[in-house]
Steps between C-alpha positions, in 0.01 A plus 500: 500500500783498247569322173872467586704543815638830368167662404342775709165318503138588579322462835206276564184690590476402865486612862765378747388411852707445814346210695770472770858626528617190315210434263374712211250440220422665169137520390461520123234743381187329367363776275473370140771725349736434791434128486579496125824694557609282791426176316691624196801591716494168687466294180750687283774630727773274630643701790358654816666757729403499866606805704592416859546729800675342797416584862818708527376720212736364235346422164565236239354384171447130445466411133437151378340306218122490533384167651275412202794518262733301727237230550414459132858534382404722205702797628747570777 
């Protein structure tokens, strides 16, 4: 999670899970300190980076405004 598109950012405290070849999920940690950190990041950071690895092994980084901020129009 990043404050601006150019920032390095901080990761959510989570565990990624591959469900199928085309479907992945991220489970946010529910321990109290992790929950507090994750909620703070989700509420106060505008940008999220999503690393992607394609089937051919190539990698990419998708970065976009966080959905909460796009929806509420308070940041983008």
